[in-house]
Z-matrix of the N, CA and C atoms (Angstrom, degrees):
N
C 1 1.336
C 2 1.534 1 108.97
N 3 1.316 2 119.90 1 -1.16
C 4 1.403 3 120.78 2 -175.66
C 5 1.441 4 109.99 3 -93.76
N 6 1.297 5 117.89 4 88.14
C 7 1.559 6 122.64 5 178.67
C 8 1.593 7 108.93 6 -121.95
N 9 1.261 8 123.71 7 25.46
C 10 1.326 9 123.99 8 -176.49
C 11 1.541 10 111.24 9 -82.83
N 12 1.379 11 120.50 10 130.30
C 13 1.465 12 115.24 11 -173.55
C 14 1.420 13 118.36 12 -70.26
N 15 1.377 14 119.56 13 -14.41
C 16 1.448 15 123.80 14 178.58
C 17 1.527 16 111.22 15 -67.43
N 18 1.413 17 116.25 16 -12.25
C 19 1.499 18 115.21 17 174.53
C 20 1.504 19 113.29 18 -86.26
N 21 1.287 20 116.81 19 -5.63
C 22 1.403 21 119.44 20 -176.18
C 23 1.442 22 116.83 21 -77.91
N 24 1.286 23 118.39 22 144.57
C 25 1.513 24 122.48 23 171.18
C 26 1.501 25 103.68 24 -59.83
N 27 1.310 26 115.10 25 149.60
C 28 1.485 27 120.52 26 -171.72
C 29 1.441 28 117.77 27 -61.49
N 30 1.355 29 115.07 28 -27.09
C 31 1.516 30 114.32 29 178.65
C 32 1.510 31 112.61 30 -107.93
N 33 1.382 32 114.61 31 17.30
C 34 1.539 33 122.87 32 173.28
C 35 1.493 34 110.67 33 56.90
N 36 1.325 35 121.13 34 23.73
C 37 1.429 36 126.02 35 170.15
C 38 1.492 37 111.39 36 -90.56
N 39 1.266 38 122.41 37 159.21
C 40 1.524 39 123.57 38 175.72
C 41 1.407 40 108.20 39 -50.36
N 42 1.444 41 114.52 40 132.31
C 43 1.452 42 118.44 41 175.65
C 44 1.499 43 115.23 42 -70.07
N 45 1.283 44 122.04 43 138.99
C 46 1.518 45 128.17 44 174.59
C 47 1.417 46 108.92 45 -119.25
N 48 1.261 47 118.10 46 129.63
C 49 1.481 48 127.05 47 -179.19
C 50 1.469 49 106.59 48 -56.09
N 51 1.359 50 113.96 49 135.05
C 52 1.537 51 120.15 50 175.11
C 53 1.538 52 100.41 51 -103.60
N 54 1.468 53 109.70 52 166.59
C 55 1.459 54 114.73 53 -177.60
C 56 1.497 55 103.31 54 -57.46
N 57 1.347 56 117.87 55 147.47
C 58 1.458 57 123.56 56 175.88
C 59 1.479 58 118.08 57 85.98
N 60 1.446 59 114.80 58 -17.02
C 61 1.470 60 116.24 59 168.94
C 62 1.419 61 115.31 60 -61.86
N 63 1.353 62 122.49 61 143.82
C 64 1.453 63 121.10 62 173.94
C 65 1.512 64 105.46 63 -129.76
N 66 1.344 65 112.35 64 147.63
C 67 1.459 66 120.55 65 -179.07
C 68 1.593 67 111.18 66 -80.43
N 69 1.201 68 114.84 67 139.56
C 70 1.507 69 120.03 68 178.81
C 71 1.494 70 110.91 69 -147.19
N 72 1.370 71 109.88 70 176.59
C 73 1.592 72 113.94 71 -177.93
C 74 1.522 73 100.68 72 -138.68
N 75 1.411 74 107.93 73 162.95
C 76 1.391 75 123.08 74 175.95
C 77 1.569 76 109.44 75 -136.34
N 78 1.219 77 121.83 76 128.74
C 79 1.548 78 124.36 77 170.86
C 80 1.471 79 109.29 78 -123.07
N 81 1.386 80 110.13 79 126.61
C 82 1.440 81 114.59 80 -176.23
C 83 1.629 82 107.99 81 -135.70
N 84 1.279 83 107.90 82 163.47
C 85 1.491 84 114.87 83 170.76
C 86 1.418 85 107.08 84 -131.78
N 87 1.390 86 115.12 85 144.61
C 88 1.485 87 123.17 86 170.30
C 89 1.449 88 114.32 87 -147.50
N 90 1.325 89 119.45 88 174.49
C 91 1.362 90 125.50 89 179.96
C 92 1.628 91 105.05 90 -107.21
N 93 1.430 92 113.86 91 132.09
C 94 1.342 93 118.10 92 173.86
C 95 1.598 94 112.36 93 -64.90
N 96 1.395 95 116.21 94 143.53
C 97 1.478 96 118.12 95 173.10
C 98 1.365 97 111.81 96 -54.16
N 99 1.239 98 121.23 97 142.46
C 100 1.626 99 116.02 98 174.38
C 101 1.504 100 112.53 99 -62.52
N 102 1.334 101 109.55 100 144.42
C 103 1.438 102 115.82 101 -174.99
C 104 1.429 103 117.78 102 85.70
N 105 1.331 104 122.56 103 4.97
C 106 1.394 105 125.08 104 -177.94
C 107 1.591 106 103.71 105 -70.15
N 108 1.350 107 111.33 106 139.33
C 109 1.520 108 119.33 107 -178.79
C 110 1.483 109 107.90 108 -122.94
N 111 1.327 110 111.88 109 172.43
C 112 1.456 111 119.34 110 -178.67
C 113 1.586 112 113.18 111 -59.96
N 114 1.296 113 117.47 112 -37.38
C 115 1.439 114 112.48 113 -178.87
C 116 1.549 115 110.67 114 -70.25
N 117 1.481 116 115.98 115 -27.38
C 118 1.446 117 115.06 116 172.08
C 119 1.456 118 112.18 117 -59.33
N 120 1.342 119 115.68 118 -45.95
C 121 1.564 120 118.33 119 179.94
C 122 1.595 121 107.96 120 -59.56
N 123 1.239 122 115.44 121 -41.82
C 124 1.551 123 112.99 122 -176.82
C 125 1.543 124 112.68 123 -67.76
N 126 1.425 125 116.01 124 -27.68
C 127 1.422 126 115.72 125 178.38
C 128 1.596 127 107.79 126 -71.45
N 129 1.419 128 113.53 127 -41.30
C 130 1.472 129 116.62 128 -178.55
C 131 1.648 130 109.94 129 -58.96
N 132 1.381 131 116.20 130 -43.59
C 133 1.386 132 119.92 131 175.80
C 134 1.500 133 115.58 132 -66.33
N 135 1.267 134 114.90 133 -40.33
C 136 1.514 135 113.43 134 171.70
C 137 1.484 136 114.12 135 -56.91
N 138 1.257 137 121.12 136 -53.73
C 139 1.421 138 123.15 137 -178.05
C 140 1.495 139 113.43 138 -60.41
N 141 1.404 140 114.03 139 -39.38
C 142 1.514 141 115.40 140 178.58
C 143 1.635 142 111.30 141 -67.78
N 144 1.246 143 114.28 142 -31.65
C 145 1.420 144 119.15 143 -172.57
C 146 1.552 145 109.44 144 -79.96
N 147 1.393 146 112.21 145 -26.92
C 148 1.431 147 118.50 146 175.58
C 149 1.554 148 110.44 147 -76.86
N 150 1.299 149 117.47 148 -41.96
C 151 1.405 150 118.24 149 -169.87
C 152 1.498 151 121.77 150 -99.60
N 153 1.448 152 110.67 151 -14.79
C 154 1.437 153 118.96 152 179.92
C 155 1.548 154 114.99 153 -61.38
N 156 1.372 155 118.12 154 -39.32
C 157 1.419 156 117.04 155 -177.16
C 158 1.540 157 111.14 156 -64.11
N 159 1.293 158 118.30 157 -33.19
C 160 1.493 159 119.75 158 -179.52
C 161 1.525 160 111.23 159 -68.92
N 162 1.334 161 115.11 160 -29.17
C 163 1.477 162 118.81 161 -177.36
C 164 1.605 163 106.11 162 -92.61
N 165 1.334 164 122.74 163 -6.27
C 166 1.430 165 124.30 164 179.02
C 167 1.598 166 109.85 165 75.36
N 168 1.388 167 113.91 166 28.46
C 169 1.439 168 116.31 167 177.83
C 170 1.500 169 114.84 168 -105.47
N 171 1.348 170 120.40 169 144.46
C 172 1.422 171 124.73 170 168.90
C 173 1.441 172 108.67 171 -137.45
N 174 1.320 173 116.55 172 167.33
C 175 1.505 174 115.09 173 178.01
C 176 1.506 175 111.14 174 163.83
N 177 1.264 176 114.49 175 -163.33
C 178 1.518 177 123.10 176 -173.01
C 179 1.563 178 108.07 177 -142.93
N 180 1.349 179 112.22 178 131.20
C 181 1.499 180 125.52 179 179.15
C 182 1.467 181 106.65 180 -111.62
N 183 1.380 182 117.49 181 126.29
C 184 1.452 183 123.83 182 -178.50
C 185 1.467 184 101.51 183 -117.75
N 186 1.428 185 118.17 184 138.08
C 187 1.437 186 115.38 185 177.37
C 188 1.541 187 98.32 186 -142.55
N 189 1.503 188 112.91 187 130.70
C 190 1.436 189 126.32 188 -175.33
C 191 1.459 190 114.53 189 -155.53
N 192 1.161 191 120.78 190 123.21
C 193 1.532 192 125.72 191 179.86
C 194 1.374 193 117.82 192 51.37
N 195 1.443 194 113.41 193 39.67
C 196 1.461 195 120.51 194 175.30
C 197 1.609 196 108.93 195 88.03
N 198 1.274 197 119.40 196 6.14
C 199 1.432 198 124.66 197 -174.49
C 200 1.514 199 109.92 198 -111.42
N 201 1.441 200 119.24 199 134.80
C 202 1.449 201 117.76 200 174.27
C 203 1.614 202 101.04 201 -108.44
N 204 1.267 203 116.08 202 138.24
C 205 1.543 204 126.63 203 163.62
C 206 1.510 205 104.56 204 -124.80
N 207 1.430 206 108.23 205 126.22
C 208 1.483 207 107.54 206 179.15
C 209 1.477 208 105.53 207 -139.39
N 210 1.383 209 111.72 208 143.20
C 211 1.441 210 129.82 209 175.76
C 212 1.412 211 110.54 210 -103.93
N 213 1.375 212 127.95 211 115.54
C 214 1.495 213 119.34 212 -179.31
C 215 1.526 214 99.05 213 -127.45
N 216 1.374 215 111.68 214 144.52
C 217 1.447 216 118.25 215 178.56
C 218 1.562 217 104.66 216 -136.17
N 219 1.464 218 108.41 217 149.50
C 220 1.463 219 115.97 218 171.66
C 221 1.570 220 106.16 219 155.91
N 222 1.349 221 115.04 220 -161.94
C 223 1.474 222 117.76 221 -175.79
C 224 1.572 223 111.84 222 -55.08
N 225 1.360 224 112.88 223 126.57
C 226 1.484 225 115.97 224 -178.77
C 227 1.435 226 119.10 225 -48.45
N 228 1.379 227 115.68 226 -40.06
C 229 1.327 228 118.89 227 -176.24
C 230 1.642 229 111.76 228 -69.49
N 231 1.370 230 114.34 229 -28.49
C 232 1.419 231 116.01 230 175.22
C 233 1.578 232 109.20 231 -72.87
N 234 1.322 233 117.63 232 -37.23
C 235 1.440 234 116.76 233 176.17
C 236 1.541 235 114.03 234 -56.73
N 237 1.416 236 109.96 235 -42.54
C 238 1.491 237 114.95 236 179.19
C 239 1.500 238 114.38 237 -54.12
N 240 1.428 239 112.65 238 -43.28
C 241 1.475 240 124.27 239 176.53
C 242 1.582 241 112.02 240 -61.08
N 243 1.331 242 106.53 241 -43.13
C 244 1.579 243 114.66 242 -179.11
C 245 1.460 244 114.55 243 -60.14
N 246 1.294 245 115.68 244 -38.66
C 247 1.496 246 121.81 245 178.59
C 248 1.471 247 109.40 246 -56.45
N 249 1.384 248 116.70 247 -51.02
C 250 1.448 249 118.83 248 175.13
C 251 1.617 250 115.46 249 -54.07
N 252 1.326 251 111.08 250 -47.15
C 253 1.593 252 118.67 251 179.48
C 254 1.470 253 104.06 252 -56.88
N 255 1.282 254 119.76 253 -49.43
C 256 1.533 255 126.92 254 -161.51
C 257 1.567 256 104.90 255 -70.37
N 258 1.363 257 118.94 256 -34.71
C 259 1.546 258 124.77 257 177.85
C 260 1.566 259 110.40 258 -63.91
N 261 1.301 260 113.37 259 -32.68
C 262 1.555 261 119.30 260 -173.63
C 263 1.550 262 107.14 261 -93.89
N 264 1.234 263 126.45 262 -5.57
C 265 1.471 264 134.20 263 -174.09
C 266 1.596 265 106.73 264 -69.88
N 267 1.220 266 117.84 265 112.09
C 268 1.607 267 115.31 266 -176.02
C 269 1.548 268 112.21 267 -85.41
N 270 1.418 269 117.44 268 6.09
C 271 1.465 270 116.93 269 176.34
C 272 1.585 271 109.82 270 -78.98
N 273 1.333 272 117.36 271 -11.08
C 274 1.388 273 118.35 272 177.28
C 275 1.546 274 113.50 273 -140.48
N 276 1.220 275 117.98 274 166.33
C 277 1.564 276 124.79 275 -179.31
C 278 1.417 277 108.24 276 -119.91
N 279 1.388 278 118.05 277 169.03
C 280 1.546 279 122.71 278 164.92
C 281 1.470 280 108.86 279 54.00
N 282 1.282 281 123.55 280 44.03
C 283 1.424 282 122.16 281 176.71
C 284 1.508 283 113.58 282 -71.12
N 285 1.392 284 116.25 283 117.29
C 286 1.405 285 123.52 284 -171.74
C 287 1.587 286 102.84 285 -125.70
N 288 1.426 287 109.89 286 129.33
C 289 1.397 288 118.02 287 169.04
C 290 1.572 289 107.08 288 -76.35
N 291 1.258 290 119.71 289 131.06
C 292 1.461 291 124.34 290 -178.12
C 293 1.441 292 106.54 291 -99.32
N 294 1.315 293 121.36 292 -41.41
C 295 1.546 294 127.92 293 -176.60
C 296 1.582 295 106.19 294 -160.99
N 297 1.244 296 110.60 295 156.48
C 298 1.471 297 122.44 296 168.65
C 299 1.469 298 114.36 297 -166.00
N 300 1.260 299 117.00 298 155.17
C 301 1.423 300 122.71 299 -177.95
C 302 1.365 301 120.57 300 166.12
N 303 1.386 302 121.35 301 -173.91
C 304 1.574 303 118.36 302 177.57
C 305 1.466 304 108.04 303 -68.98
N 306 1.404 305 108.34 304 158.12
C 307 1.511 306 117.92 305 169.16
C 308 1.441 307 106.69 306 -136.23
N 309 1.223 308 113.49 307 141.65
C 310 1.613 309 123.76 308 177.73
C 311 1.606 310 106.84 309 -80.49
N 312 1.186 311 120.33 310 -35.05
C 313 1.491 312 119.17 311 -173.86
C 314 1.520 313 108.01 312 -155.41
N 315 1.288 314 113.38 313 138.00
C 316 1.578 315 118.39 314 178.85
C 317 1.457 316 110.61 315 -59.68
N 318 1.356 317 113.79 316 147.59
C 319 1.430 318 122.19 317 170.48
C 320 1.435 319 116.23 318 -94.66
N 321 1.352 320 114.61 319 -21.35
C 322 1.465 321 121.82 320 -179.85
C 323 1.515 322 111.18 321 -125.83
N 324 1.261 323 117.04 322 48.67
C 325 1.479 324 119.15 323 -177.12
C 326 1.512 325 114.78 324 -62.82
N 327 1.340 326 117.02 325 -21.98
C 328 1.544 327 122.55 326 179.46
C 329 1.448 328 117.36 327 -92.89
N 330 1.450 329 111.65 328 4.57
C 331 1.441 330 119.74 329 -173.57
C 332 1.551 331 112.66 330 -126.07
N 333 1.353 332 115.83 331 113.45
C 334 1.566 333 115.15 332 169.77
C 335 1.537 334 108.31 333 -60.88
N 336 1.203 335 118.39 334 -39.80
C 337 1.547 336 127.91 335 162.24
C 338 1.408 337 114.62 336 -166.97
N 339 1.383 338 109.05 337 110.27
C 340 1.490 339 117.96 338 176.02
C 341 1.613 340 112.02 339 -68.38
N 342 1.157 341 122.93 340 151.28
C 343 1.440 342 123.31 341 176.67
C 344 1.499 343 110.13 342 -129.93
N 345 1.281 344 110.97 343 133.49
C 346 1.580 345 115.34 344 168.04
C 347 1.472 346 110.77 345 -143.08
N 348 1.331 347 108.62 346 156.01
C 349 1.612 348 111.05 347 -178.22
C 350 1.548 349 105.50 348 -143.45
N 351 1.257 350 118.47 349 -161.98
C 352 1.455 351 119.82 350 -169.40
C 353 1.598 352 108.63 351 -68.11
N 354 1.258 353 112.36 352 -31.06
C 355 1.556 354 120.45 353 179.16
C 356 1.610 355 107.72 354 -59.95
N 357 1.260 356 117.11 355 -39.97
C 358 1.424 357 122.35 356 -177.80
C 359 1.490 358 111.58 357 -75.54
N 360 1.435 359 114.55 358 -49.64
C 361 1.437 360 124.54 359 178.99
C 362 1.468 361 104.84 360 -172.53
N 363 1.290 362 111.87 361 145.86
C 364 1.552 363 121.47 362 -177.90
C 365 1.553 364 110.74 363 -91.81
N 366 1.235 365 122.39 364 103.41
C 367 1.476 366 123.54 365 175.34
C 368 1.658 367 108.74 366 -54.81
N 369 1.335 368 108.36 367 -53.24
C 370 1.503 369 113.51 368 179.06
C 371 1.381 370 115.88 369 -51.53
N 372 1.396 371 122.67 370 -53.17
C 373 1.432 372 123.41 371 172.93
C 374 1.467 373 113.31 372 -57.56
N 375 1.241 374 119.91 373 -43.85
C 376 1.495 375 127.96 374 179.18
C 377 1.540 376 106.40 375 -51.94
N 378 1.391 377 114.53 376 -53.86
C 379 1.444 378 120.61 377 179.19
C 380 1.498 379 117.69 378 -58.09
N 381 1.450 380 111.12 379 -36.80
C 382 1.514 381 117.80 380 -177.01
C 383 1.601 382 106.38 381 -73.59
N 384 1.361 383 114.95 382 -40.22
C 385 1.521 384 115.78 383 173.98
C 386 1.480 385 112.78 384 -61.49
N 387 1.168 386 117.13 385 -44.74
C 388 1.582 387 121.77 386 176.34
C 389 1.517 388 110.89 387 -57.40
N 390 1.284 389 113.48 388 -43.74
C 391 1.480 390 118.73 389 -171.34
C 392 1.568 391 108.81 390 -67.24
N 393 1.571 392 105.96 391 -39.70
C 394 1.565 393 108.65 392 -176.80
C 395 1.619 394 105.61 393 -69.89
N 396 1.194 395 121.34 394 -38.13
C 397 1.418 396 119.17 395 -179.21
C 398 1.535 397 112.80 396 -67.89
N 399 1.330 398 116.18 397 -36.23
C 400 1.483 399 117.94 398 179.56
C 401 1.495 400 117.62 399 -83.73
N 402 1.407 401 110.41 400 -13.76
C 403 1.471 402 114.36 401 -176.47
C 404 1.499 403 114.05 402 74.28
N 405 1.351 404 122.92 403 16.47
C 406 1.393 405 129.15 404 -177.23
C 407 1.494 406 110.75 405 -118.66
N 408 1.265 407 120.92 406 146.95
C 409 1.373 408 124.75 407 175.72
C 410 1.612 409 120.03 408 -109.54
N 411 1.335 410 106.11 409 23.38
C 412 1.483 411 119.31 410 -173.10
C 413 1.557 412 103.74 411 -95.34
N 414 1.348 413 115.42 412 127.12
C 415 1.510 414 120.93 413 173.30
C 416 1.529 415 104.99 414 -102.54
N 417 1.253 416 114.67 415 77.34
C 418 1.522 417 124.45 416 -176.04
C 419 1.554 418 111.29 417 -75.22
N 420 1.307 419 109.72 418 161.08
C 421 1.488 420 115.35 419 175.02
C 422 1.517 421 111.44 420 -65.16
N 423 1.253 422 120.74 421 -17.69
C 424 1.405 423 119.46 422 -168.56
C 425 1.644 424 100.83 423 -87.62
N 426 1.256 425 119.89 424 -33.42
C 427 1.476 426 125.00 425 179.88
C 428 1.578 427 104.16 426 -71.60
N 429 1.243 428 117.03 427 -41.40
C 430 1.619 429 115.74 428 177.40
C 431 1.322 430 112.88 429 -67.08
N 432 1.352 431 118.77 430 -42.20
C 433 1.474 432 119.89 431 178.04
C 434 1.564 433 114.18 432 -67.99
N 435 1.274 434 118.42 433 -21.38
C 436 1.417 435 123.71 434 178.66
C 437 1.643 436 107.37 435 -75.38
N 438 1.316 437 109.35 436 -41.65
C 439 1.502 438 117.39 437 171.80
C 440 1.510 439 110.95 438 -55.75
N 441 1.384 440 112.28 439 -56.22
C 442 1.448 441 116.55 440 -177.93
C 443 1.552 442 113.58 441 -52.97
N 444 1.346 443 113.31 442 -46.93
C 445 1.401 444 119.93 443 171.70
C 446 1.500 445 120.96 444 -53.77
N 447 1.313 446 111.20 445 -33.37
C 448 1.493 447 115.81 446 174.89
C 449 1.480 448 112.43 447 -73.28
N 450 1.303 449 124.81 448 -18.48
C 451 1.340 450 129.39 449 177.25
C 452 1.616 451 113.30 450 -73.14
N 453 1.254 452 114.71 451 -13.38
C 454 1.518 453 122.21 452 -175.53
C 455 1.545 454 106.82 453 -85.84
N 456 1.295 455 119.86 454 45.83
C 457 1.471 456 119.11 455 -179.07
C 458 1.515 457 111.36 456 -105.47
Protein backbone atom coordinates (compact mmCIF):
# COMPACT_ATOMS: atom_id res chain seq x y z
CA UNK A 1 0.00 0.00 0.00
CA UNK A 2 3.05 2.21 0.17
CA UNK A 3 2.94 4.02 -3.13
CA UNK A 4 3.26 7.66 -2.10
CA UNK A 5 5.82 9.64 -4.06
CA UNK A 6 7.10 11.46 -0.97
CA UNK A 7 8.88 8.25 0.01
CA UNK A 8 10.95 8.22 -3.15
CA UNK A 9 14.56 9.21 -3.42
CA UNK A 10 14.72 12.62 -5.07
CA UNK A 11 16.04 11.36 -8.41
CA UNK A 12 13.79 8.23 -8.47
CA UNK A 13 16.82 5.95 -8.73
CA UNK A 14 17.24 2.90 -6.51
CA UNK A 15 17.97 3.93 -2.94
CA UNK A 16 21.45 3.19 -1.60
CA UNK A 17 22.09 3.24 2.14
CA UNK A 18 24.14 6.15 3.37
CA UNK A 19 26.42 6.01 6.38
CA UNK A 20 24.33 5.88 9.53
CA UNK A 21 21.24 4.38 7.86
CA UNK A 22 19.90 1.36 9.68
CA UNK A 23 17.63 -1.37 8.42
CA UNK A 24 14.27 -1.82 10.06
CA UNK A 25 10.87 -3.40 9.58
CA UNK A 26 7.23 -2.49 10.03
CA UNK A 27 4.38 -4.98 10.40
CA UNK A 28 0.84 -3.65 10.28
CA UNK A 29 -2.76 -4.72 9.89
CA UNK A 30 -5.61 -2.75 8.36
CA UNK A 31 -9.08 -3.24 6.93
CA UNK A 32 -9.56 -2.85 3.18
CA UNK A 33 -12.03 -0.12 2.28
CA UNK A 34 -15.48 -1.46 1.42
CA UNK A 35 -15.87 -2.39 -2.23
CA UNK A 36 -12.18 -3.07 -2.89
CA UNK A 37 -11.81 -5.25 -5.99
CA UNK A 38 -9.00 -7.37 -7.44
CA UNK A 39 -8.04 -4.60 -9.89
CA UNK A 40 -7.64 -2.21 -6.92
CA UNK A 41 -5.19 -4.67 -5.37
CA UNK A 42 -3.31 -4.94 -8.65
CA UNK A 43 -2.96 -1.14 -8.83
CA UNK A 44 -1.64 -1.04 -5.25
CA UNK A 45 0.95 -3.69 -6.08
CA UNK A 46 1.93 -2.05 -9.36
CA UNK A 47 2.59 1.30 -7.66
CA UNK A 48 4.46 -0.30 -4.76
CA UNK A 49 6.64 -2.37 -7.09
CA UNK A 50 7.44 0.69 -9.19
CA UNK A 51 8.24 3.03 -6.31
CA UNK A 52 9.70 0.82 -3.57
CA UNK A 53 13.15 0.39 -5.14
CA UNK A 54 13.65 4.16 -5.16
CA UNK A 55 12.75 4.28 -1.45
CA UNK A 56 14.84 1.23 -0.56
CA UNK A 57 11.76 -0.71 0.57
CA UNK A 58 10.94 -4.39 0.16
CA UNK A 59 8.29 -6.57 1.73
CA UNK A 60 5.16 -8.64 1.52
CA UNK A 61 1.48 -7.68 1.39
CA UNK A 62 -1.10 -10.28 2.37
CA UNK A 63 -4.81 -9.68 1.70
CA UNK A 64 -7.46 -11.98 3.10
CA UNK A 65 -11.13 -11.60 4.01
CA UNK A 66 -10.97 -7.82 3.73
CA UNK A 67 -7.84 -7.50 5.87
CA UNK A 68 -4.38 -6.33 4.90
CA UNK A 69 -1.26 -7.53 6.68
CA UNK A 70 1.96 -6.00 5.44
CA UNK A 71 5.61 -6.48 6.30
CA UNK A 72 7.77 -3.64 4.98
CA UNK A 73 11.54 -3.42 5.45
CA UNK A 74 14.08 -0.79 4.57
CA UNK A 75 15.82 2.29 5.94
CA UNK A 76 14.24 3.05 9.31
CA UNK A 77 13.74 6.74 8.57
CA UNK A 78 11.78 5.77 5.43
CA UNK A 79 9.61 3.45 7.52
CA UNK A 80 8.80 6.26 9.96
CA UNK A 81 7.67 8.41 7.02
CA UNK A 82 5.73 5.48 5.60
CA UNK A 83 3.66 5.13 8.77
CA UNK A 84 2.36 8.68 8.30
CA UNK A 85 1.55 8.00 4.66
CA UNK A 86 -0.26 4.76 5.50
CA UNK A 87 -2.35 6.41 8.21
CA UNK A 88 -3.69 8.85 5.59
CA UNK A 89 -4.29 6.24 2.84
CA UNK A 90 -8.03 6.01 2.19
CA UNK A 91 -7.76 2.56 0.61
CA UNK A 92 -7.82 1.06 4.07
CA UNK A 93 -9.18 1.73 7.56
CA UNK A 94 -8.11 0.95 11.13
CA UNK A 95 -4.38 1.03 10.38
CA UNK A 96 -2.65 -0.67 13.34
CA UNK A 97 1.10 -1.11 13.77
CA UNK A 98 1.60 -4.62 15.14
CA UNK A 99 5.37 -4.51 15.43
CA UNK A 100 8.39 -2.54 14.27
CA UNK A 101 12.06 -2.46 15.02
CA UNK A 102 15.60 -3.00 13.78
CA UNK A 103 16.39 -5.74 11.28
CA UNK A 104 19.76 -7.36 10.68
CA UNK A 105 18.93 -8.73 7.23
CA UNK A 106 16.05 -8.30 4.79
CA UNK A 107 13.54 -11.13 4.61
CA UNK A 108 12.18 -10.07 1.20
CA UNK A 109 15.29 -8.78 -0.52
CA UNK A 110 14.14 -10.19 -3.88
CA UNK A 111 10.69 -8.59 -3.71
CA UNK A 112 9.78 -4.95 -4.27
CA UNK A 113 6.47 -6.15 -2.85
CA UNK A 114 5.52 -9.80 -2.67
CA UNK A 115 1.78 -10.47 -2.64
CA UNK A 116 -0.14 -13.33 -1.12
CA UNK A 117 -3.78 -14.01 -0.46
CA UNK A 118 -6.03 -16.81 0.74
CA UNK A 119 -5.41 -18.69 -2.51
CA UNK A 120 -1.66 -18.78 -1.83
CA UNK A 121 -2.00 -19.50 1.90
CA UNK A 122 -4.52 -18.53 4.55
CA UNK A 123 -3.05 -16.47 7.35
CA UNK A 124 -6.27 -16.76 9.35
CA UNK A 125 -6.31 -20.57 9.12
CA UNK A 126 -2.57 -20.68 9.89
CA UNK A 127 -3.14 -18.57 13.01
CA UNK A 128 -6.07 -20.76 14.12
CA UNK A 129 -3.98 -23.94 13.74
CA UNK A 130 -1.07 -22.35 15.60
CA UNK A 131 -3.44 -21.20 18.35
CA UNK A 132 -4.93 -24.69 18.67
CA UNK A 133 -1.45 -26.27 18.96
CA UNK A 134 -0.20 -23.70 21.47
CA UNK A 135 -3.43 -23.47 23.46
CA UNK A 136 -3.41 -19.69 23.16
CA UNK A 137 -5.96 -17.40 21.56
CA UNK A 138 -3.57 -14.53 20.99
CA UNK A 139 -2.92 -13.43 17.38
CA UNK A 140 0.31 -11.67 18.23
CA UNK A 141 2.68 -9.88 15.93
CA UNK A 142 5.28 -12.63 16.27
CA UNK A 143 2.85 -15.21 14.87
CA UNK A 144 1.86 -12.95 11.98
CA UNK A 145 5.52 -12.16 11.26
CA UNK A 146 6.28 -15.90 11.24
CA UNK A 147 3.56 -16.42 8.64
CA UNK A 148 4.91 -13.55 6.53
CA UNK A 149 8.40 -15.06 6.71
CA UNK A 150 6.98 -18.40 5.57
CA UNK A 151 5.70 -16.65 2.43
CA UNK A 152 9.26 -15.97 1.32
CA UNK A 153 9.70 -19.33 -0.31
